[in-house]
TORGULUM-437010 format. One record per residue (C-alpha): residue in one letter; chain; x, y, z. Coordinates in nm, 4 decimals, decimal comma. Each point is the difference from the previous one (the first is absolute). Example, Ala and Ser with C-alpha at 12.3 -4.5 7.8 and 13.67 -1.06 7.14 Angstrom:
% residues 2
REC type mol       c1       c2       c3
REC    a   A   1,2300  -0,4500   0,7800
REC    s   A   0,1370   0,3440  -0,0660
//
This chain:
% residues 270
REC type mol       c1       c2       c3
REC    m   A   0,2797   1,1951   0,5752
REC    a   A  -0,3256  -0,1939  -0,0047
REC    d   A  -0,3309   0,1758  -0,0477
REC    l   A  -0,2240  -0,0023   0,3065
REC    l   A  -0,2967   0,1497  -0,1858
REC    r   A  -0,0850  -0,0268  -0,3689
REC    v   A  -0,2886   0,1708  -0,1728
REC    e   A  -0,0671  -0,1481  -0,3428
REC    n   A  -0,2195   0,1678  -0,2629
REC    l   A  -0,2316   0,1329   0,2695
REC    c   A  -0,3226   0,1607  -0,1210
REC    k   A  -0,2876   0,1635   0,1811
REC    s   A  -0,3028   0,1565  -0,1659
REC    y   A  -0,3126   0,1698   0,1306
REC    p   A  -0,3369   0,0797  -0,1636
REC    a   A   0,0107   0,3368  -0,1729
REC    g   A  -0,2943   0,1194   0,2092
REC    g   A  -0,2481   0,0642  -0,2796
REC    p   A  -0,3541  -0,1352  -0,0372
REC    p   A  -0,0642  -0,3701   0,0745
REC    w   A   0,0330  -0,1000  -0,3670
REC    d   A   0,3402   0,1682  -0,0319
REC    r   A   0,2562  -0,2817   0,0183
REC    r   A   0,3054   0,2172  -0,0365
REC    r   A   0,2667  -0,0393   0,2661
REC    v   A   0,2805   0,2202   0,1284
REC    m   A   0,3432  -0,1622   0,0317
REC    a   A   0,1543   0,0913   0,3355
REC    l   A   0,2890  -0,2413  -0,0616
REC    d   A   0,0974  -0,1102  -0,3476
REC    g   A   0,2434  -0,2916  -0,0123
REC    i   A   0,2366   0,0965   0,2825
REC    s   A   0,3071  -0,2183   0,0592
REC    l   A   0,2605   0,0771   0,2650
REC    s   A   0,1808  -0,1598   0,2925
REC    v   A   0,1353   0,0763   0,3465
REC    q   A   0,3169  -0,1704   0,1129
REC    r   A   0,0560  -0,1267   0,3527
REC    g   A   0,1186   0,2759   0,2281
REC    k   A  -0,0385   0,2698  -0,2673
REC    t   A  -0,2366   0,2909  -0,0577
REC    l   A  -0,1870   0,0595  -0,3236
REC    g   A  -0,1427   0,3486  -0,0251
REC    l   A  -0,3288   0,0094  -0,1908
REC    v   A  -0,0669   0,3546  -0,1134
REC    g   A  -0,2728   0,1739  -0,1977
REC    e   A  -0,2531   0,2774   0,0189
REC    s   A  -0,3439  -0,0378   0,1561
REC    g   A  -0,2043  -0,2422  -0,2104
REC    s   A   0,3020  -0,1760  -0,1478
REC    g   A  -0,0978  -0,3334   0,1583
REC    k   A   0,2766  -0,0270   0,2563
REC    s   A  -0,2251  -0,0432   0,3046
REC    t   A  -0,2154  -0,2483  -0,1926
REC    l   A   0,3119  -0,2057  -0,0653
REC    g   A   0,0883   0,0046   0,3691
REC    r   A  -0,3500  -0,1148   0,0937
REC    c   A   0,0163  -0,2800  -0,2574
REC    v   A   0,3311  -0,1186   0,1469
REC    l   A  -0,1527   0,0003   0,3483
REC    g   A  -0,3070  -0,1869  -0,1230
REC    l   A  -0,2313   0,2870   0,0991
REC    t   A  -0,1028   0,0511  -0,3640
REC    e   A  -0,0581  -0,2852  -0,2428
REC    a   A   0,1988   0,0325  -0,3214
REC    s   A  -0,1742  -0,0406  -0,3364
REC    g   A   0,2944  -0,1873  -0,1499
REC    g   A   0,3622  -0,0977   0,0509
REC    q   A   0,1379  -0,1208   0,3291
REC    v   A   0,1823   0,0965   0,3160
REC    i   A   0,2680  -0,2475   0,1117
REC    f   A   0,1493   0,0190   0,3492
REC    d   A   0,3018  -0,2165   0,0810
REC    g   A  -0,0802  -0,2231  -0,2957
REC    t   A  -0,3694  -0,0518   0,0821
REC    p   A  -0,2923   0,1710  -0,1795
REC    v   A  -0,1958   0,2132   0,2443
REC    q   A  -0,3363  -0,0315  -0,1757
REC    g   A  -0,2058  -0,2814   0,1451
REC    l   A   0,1908  -0,0369   0,3280
REC    t   A  -0,2184  -0,1262   0,2845
REC    g   A   0,0327  -0,1217   0,3561
REC    r   A   0,3478  -0,0316   0,1445
REC    a   A   0,1699   0,1055  -0,3251
REC    l   A  -0,1982   0,3254  -0,0051
REC    s   A   0,0747   0,0658   0,3666
REC    d   A   0,3697  -0,0578  -0,0650
REC    f   A  -0,0059   0,2438  -0,2920
REC    r   A  -0,1693   0,2656   0,2130
REC    r   A   0,2631  -0,0459   0,2698
REC    r   A   0,2882   0,0337  -0,2451
REC    v   A  -0,1412   0,2957  -0,1994
REC    q   A  -0,1167   0,3014   0,1969
REC    p   A  -0,1428   0,3388  -0,1069
REC    v   A   0,0774   0,3498   0,1216
REC    f   A  -0,2590   0,2483  -0,1268
REC    q   A  -0,0021   0,3774  -0,0419
REC    d   A  -0,2446   0,0533   0,2853
REC    p   A   0,0931  -0,1997   0,3116
REC    f   A  -0,3524   0,0538   0,1354
REC    g   A  -0,0973  -0,2684  -0,2519
REC    s   A   0,2059  -0,2586   0,1873
REC    l   A  -0,0225   0,1327   0,3574
REC    d   A  -0,3238  -0,0521   0,1876
REC    p   A  -0,0884   0,3379   0,1578
REC    r   A  -0,1593  -0,1834   0,2942
REC    w   A   0,3215  -0,1814   0,0929
REC    p   A   0,3273   0,1140   0,1516
REC    v   A   0,2542  -0,0193  -0,2782
REC    g   A   0,1948  -0,2731   0,1778
REC    r   A  -0,3021  -0,2275  -0,0344
REC    s   A  -0,0069   0,0599  -0,3769
REC    v   A   0,3639  -0,1087  -0,0204
REC    r   A  -0,0620  -0,3025   0,2191
REC    e   A  -0,2962  -0,1120  -0,2132
REC    a   A   0,2314  -0,1397  -0,2695
REC    l   A   0,2052  -0,1861   0,2614
REC    d   A  -0,3177  -0,1602   0,1325
REC    c   A  -0,1454  -0,0694  -0,3445
REC    f   A   0,3098  -0,1777  -0,1286
REC    r   A   0,0976  -0,1509   0,3389
REC    i   A   0,3401   0,1614   0,0039
REC    g   A   0,1640  -0,0465   0,3368
REC    t   A  -0,2097  -0,0979   0,3004
REC    a   A  -0,2758   0,1813   0,1860
REC    a   A   0,2505   0,0736   0,2742
REC    t   A   0,2610   0,1530  -0,2307
REC    r   A  -0,2134   0,1999  -0,2441
REC    d   A  -0,0297   0,3154   0,2076
REC    g   A   0,3800   0,0119   0,0098
REC    q   A   0,0129  -0,0593  -0,3759
REC    v   A  -0,2316   0,2983  -0,0520
REC    l   A   0,2393   0,2226   0,1953
REC    d   A   0,2931  -0,1351  -0,2022
REC    l   A  -0,1865   0,0877  -0,3213
REC    f   A  -0,0605   0,3522   0,1261
REC    n   A   0,3726   0,0344   0,0606
REC    r   A   0,0704  -0,1440  -0,3456
REC    v   A  -0,1976   0,2770  -0,1709
REC    g   A   0,1352   0,2771   0,2215
REC    l   A  -0,2961   0,0469   0,2320
REC    d   A  -0,0011   0,0380   0,3772
REC    p   A  -0,1561  -0,3264   0,1291
REC    a   A  -0,2004   0,2110   0,2459
REC    l   A  -0,2140   0,1077  -0,2963
REC    a   A  -0,1411  -0,3530  -0,0288
REC    c   A  -0,2765   0,0856   0,2449
REC    r   A  -0,1179   0,3055  -0,1954
REC    f   A  -0,2782   0,0130  -0,2568
REC    p   A   0,0638   0,0954  -0,3648
REC    s   A  -0,1644   0,3396   0,0429
REC    a   A   0,2614   0,0928   0,2612
REC    l   A   0,2926  -0,0565  -0,2383
REC    s   A   0,1430   0,2121  -0,2795
REC    g   A  -0,0271  -0,1118  -0,3620
REC    g   A   0,3613  -0,1157  -0,0028
REC    q   A  -0,0447  -0,1942   0,3224
REC    r   A  -0,3120  -0,1694  -0,1335
REC    q   A   0,1846  -0,1022  -0,3153
REC    r   A   0,2830  -0,1451   0,2095
REC    v   A  -0,2587  -0,1996   0,1960
REC    a   A  -0,1458  -0,1270  -0,3295
REC    i   A   0,3491  -0,1076  -0,1085
REC    a   A   0,0524  -0,1750   0,3353
REC    a   A  -0,3302  -0,1832  -0,0497
REC    a   A   0,1121  -0,1082  -0,3472
REC    l   A   0,3336  -0,1235   0,1372
REC    a   A  -0,1653  -0,1986   0,2781
REC    s   A  -0,0677  -0,2972  -0,2281
REC    e   A   0,3674  -0,0082  -0,1086
REC    p   A  -0,0838   0,0613  -0,3685
REC    e   A   0,2308  -0,0485  -0,2942
REC    l   A  -0,1734   0,2607  -0,2174
REC    i   A  -0,1693   0,3302   0,0860
REC    i   A  -0,2398   0,1665  -0,2423
REC    a   A   0,0286   0,3689   0,0921
REC    d   A  -0,2676   0,2079  -0,1748
REC    e   A   0,0781   0,3739   0,0229
REC    p   A   0,1201  -0,0437   0,3607
REC    v   A   0,1460   0,3515   0,0309
REC    s   A  -0,2160   0,2166  -0,2267
REC    a   A  -0,2217   0,1228   0,2863
REC    l   A   0,2952   0,0993   0,2210
REC    d   A   0,2002   0,3183   0,0374
REC    m   A   0,3260   0,0096  -0,1955
REC    s   A   0,2224  -0,0398   0,3077
REC    v   A  -0,2066  -0,2970   0,1202
REC    q   A   0,0055  -0,1489  -0,3507
REC    a   A   0,3786  -0,0150   0,0111
REC    q   A  -0,0078  -0,1771   0,3366
REC    i   A  -0,2451  -0,2648  -0,1216
REC    l   A   0,1943  -0,0546  -0,3226
REC    n   A   0,3191  -0,0474   0,1980
REC    l   A  -0,1857  -0,2458   0,2219
REC    f   A  -0,1003  -0,2077  -0,3043
REC    m   A   0,3613  -0,0030  -0,1184
REC    d   A   0,1246  -0,1057   0,3438
REC    l   A  -0,2547  -0,2826   0,0147
REC    q   A   0,1139  -0,1242  -0,3377
REC    a   A   0,3627   0,0066   0,1104
REC    d   A  -0,0581  -0,1509   0,3467
REC    l   A  -0,2778  -0,2513  -0,0687
REC    g   A   0,0350  -0,0717  -0,3713
REC    v   A  -0,3651   0,0879  -0,0622
REC    a   A  -0,0850   0,0541  -0,3672
REC    s   A  -0,2372   0,2819  -0,0967
REC    l   A  -0,2308   0,1020  -0,2794
REC    f   A  -0,0011   0,3736   0,0685
REC    i   A  -0,2894   0,1756  -0,1737
REC    t   A   0,0091   0,3777  -0,0416
REC    h   A  -0,0712   0,2870  -0,2382
REC    d   A   0,3315   0,1646   0,0931
REC    l   A   0,3157  -0,0847  -0,1930
REC    g   A   0,2011   0,1726   0,2702
REC    v   A  -0,1231  -0,2563   0,2516
REC    v   A   0,0815  -0,3049  -0,2110
REC    n   A   0,3334   0,1569  -0,0911
REC    h   A   0,0789  -0,0019   0,3711
REC    v   A  -0,1120  -0,3495   0,1002
REC    s   A  -0,0091  -0,2263  -0,3061
REC    d   A   0,2428  -0,2370  -0,1645
REC    d   A  -0,2147  -0,0133  -0,3139
REC    i   A  -0,2802   0,2135  -0,1433
REC    a   A  -0,3130  -0,0943  -0,1945
REC    v   A  -0,1970   0,2849  -0,1588
REC    l   A  -0,3722  -0,0381  -0,0729
REC    s   A  -0,2069   0,2241  -0,2265
REC    r   A  -0,3690  -0,0613  -0,0698
REC    g   A   0,0259  -0,3620   0,1055
REC    k   A   0,3064  -0,0799  -0,2084
REC    l   A   0,3572  -0,0629   0,1091
REC    v   A   0,2020   0,2567  -0,1945
REC    e   A   0,3401  -0,0309   0,1682
REC    l   A   0,1806  -0,2529   0,2183
REC    g   A   0,3608  -0,0015   0,1091
REC    q   A   0,2603   0,0635   0,2660
REC    t   A  -0,0630   0,3235   0,1845
REC    d   A   0,3244   0,1726  -0,0987
REC    q   A  -0,0525  -0,0880  -0,3651
REC    v   A  -0,3619   0,1200  -0,0078
REC    m   A   0,0821   0,3225   0,1811
REC    r   A   0,3004   0,0822  -0,2173
REC    h   A  -0,1255  -0,1211  -0,3349
REC    p   A  -0,3797  -0,0360  -0,0085
REC    s   A  -0,1062  -0,1646  -0,3235
REC    h   A  -0,3689   0,0935  -0,0038
REC    a   A  -0,1467   0,3479  -0,0459
REC    y   A  -0,2379  -0,0523   0,2940
REC    t   A   0,2912  -0,0716   0,2367
REC    r   A   0,1784   0,3079  -0,1297
REC    s   A  -0,3119   0,2068   0,0711
REC    l   A  -0,0114  -0,1309   0,3581
REC    l   A   0,3639   0,0969   0,0438
REC    a   A  -0,0619   0,3430  -0,1483
REC    a   A  -0,2821   0,0547   0,2494
REC    n   A   0,2414  -0,0542   0,2909
REC    p   A   0,2715   0,2667  -0,0232
REC    t   A   0,1908  -0,1418   0,2967
REC    l   A   0,0916  -0,3066  -0,2059
REC    v   A   0,2952   0,0867  -0,2200
REC    k   A   0,0525  -0,2263  -0,2996
REC    g   A   0,3302  -0,1800   0,0258
REC    e   A   0,0148  -0,0103   0,3800
REC    p   A  -0,0254  -0,3436   0,1627
REC    h   A  -0,2654  -0,0515   0,2644
REC    a   A   0,1104   0,1011   0,3434
REC    h   A   0,0137  -0,3087   0,2161
REC    r   A   0,1809  -0,2603  -0,2092
REC    t   A   0,3748   0,0233   0,0420
REC    d   A   0,0962  -0,3633  -0,0512
//
């Protein structure tokens, strides 16, 4: 299956934060190469500070890489302008940990979902309100909630609205950065199942960023493990979970007693 996203030797460094004459730099990403296939989910896992969110921001173009390149559907992302940049932003959408970052607190949540339809001219002005309600149904929300403000919704409902807003532009790839870490365990499971259903029903690929191996075990076809800005393990989920090759991956597994070595991840039965 063809790669939709390729990251090649990606590097990102920051000043070390010393005095002005100190030219030392801290490597947040150190030569990362990985890919996401069409319609598949790559779980990107690592502890806080491992560089995983920086990688997601570099893919989205929100952070400028120091070296290497991001290639989406055969085209380098760096340097895109005009219509090509707009097309990339339509086809690659983020879902962040805190939906308040993508939902305007002054707007009813239905307006936040409609914004992408208006921005990318999807449908017509006459049909977009109906499309918003369809998107609410798609993510398991009562369409009547479209007229409410974010503060009136639960955390799980807000995250579903954020996912609906991401789906509005009909993306091919979603960059999901810790999308369930702020939710209760029961709500986490619902949102994870929603991501899996969207992949199955719509064929949307995902780069799913998390610190929790249990989460990527549940949703991912493949796993990439980052530690201190370096890619230390990459492989099919079942293989990584059963036979981790790197000590860091083994330590992550050991820290999660609900993951039993040798058991396949729960949702893949094909």
